C-alpha positions in Angstrom: 2.9 3.5 -11.7 3.4 1.8 -15.0 1.1 -1.1 -14.0 -1.7 1.2 -12.7 -3.7 1.1 -16.0 -4.0 -2.6 -15.7 -5.4 -2.6 -12.2 -9.2 -3.2 -11.6 -10.3 -0.2 -9.5 -13.8 -1.7 -9.2 -12.5 -4.9 -7.6 -13.3 -5.8 -3.9 -9.6 -5.8 -3.0 -9.3 -2.1 -4.0 -12.1 -1.1 -1.6 -10.5 -3.2 1.1 -7.1 -1.6 0.5 -8.5 1.9 0.5 -10.3 1.2 3.8 -7.1 -0.1 5.4 -5.1 2.8 4.1 -7.6 5.4 5.5 -8.0 3.6 8.8 -4.4 2.6 9.6 -1.9 4.4 7.3 -3.1 7.9 7.1 -4.9 10.5 9.2 -6.8 13.0 7.1 -7.2 16.4 9.0 -10.0 18.9 8.5 -7.5 21.5 7.1 -6.5 19.1 4.3 -3.3 17.9 5.9 -2.3 14.3 6.0 -0.3 12.5 8.7 1.3 9.2 7.9 1.7 6.5 10.5 5.5 6.3 10.4 5.6 2.8 11.9 4.7 1.5 8.4 7.5 3.4 6.7 11.3 3.1 6.8 12.5 5.7 4.4 14.1 7.9 7.0 16.3 5.3 8.7 16.3 2.1 6.6 17.2 0.7 3.3 13.6 0.4 2.1 10.7 2.9 1.7 8.4 0.7 3.8 8.5 -1.6 6.8 7.9 -4.7 4.8 6.7 -6.8 7.7 4.0 -4.2 8.7 2.8 -3.8 5.1 2.6 -7.6 4.6 0.6 -7.9 7.9 -1.7 -5.0 7.0 -2.5 -6.0 3.4 -2.4 -9.8 4.0 0.1 -10.9 1.4 3.9 -11.0 1.0 6.0 -8.6 -1.0 6.3 -9.8 -4.6 9.8 -10.8 -5.5 11.2 -9.8 -9.0 10.9 -13.3 -10.4 7.3 -13.9 -9.3 4.2 -13.4 -11.4 2.5 -10.0 -11.1 -1.0 -10.6 -9.8 -4.0 -8.2 -9.7 -3.3 -7.2 -6.2 0.2 -6.0 -7.2 -1.4 -3.8 -9.9 -3.7 -2.3 -7.3 -0.7 -1.1 -5.2 0.6 0.8 -8.2 -2.6 2.8 -8.5 
């Protein structure tokens, strides 16, 4: 969340990520409800909020380690 102001919401990656999220992560219902594809999440049974392998495959890059440089694509995820 703290990096969100530095993200470029007009960038191509943002549009690609939004499309992937709408097509694969969430199901928006007519009544306004949202269903999450739980295969991408691990918060109920694991040590992490997400299934890292599935997220990396979906978005096309590996999770950033603390010592690695923060790139534009990492900022987008904070939006």
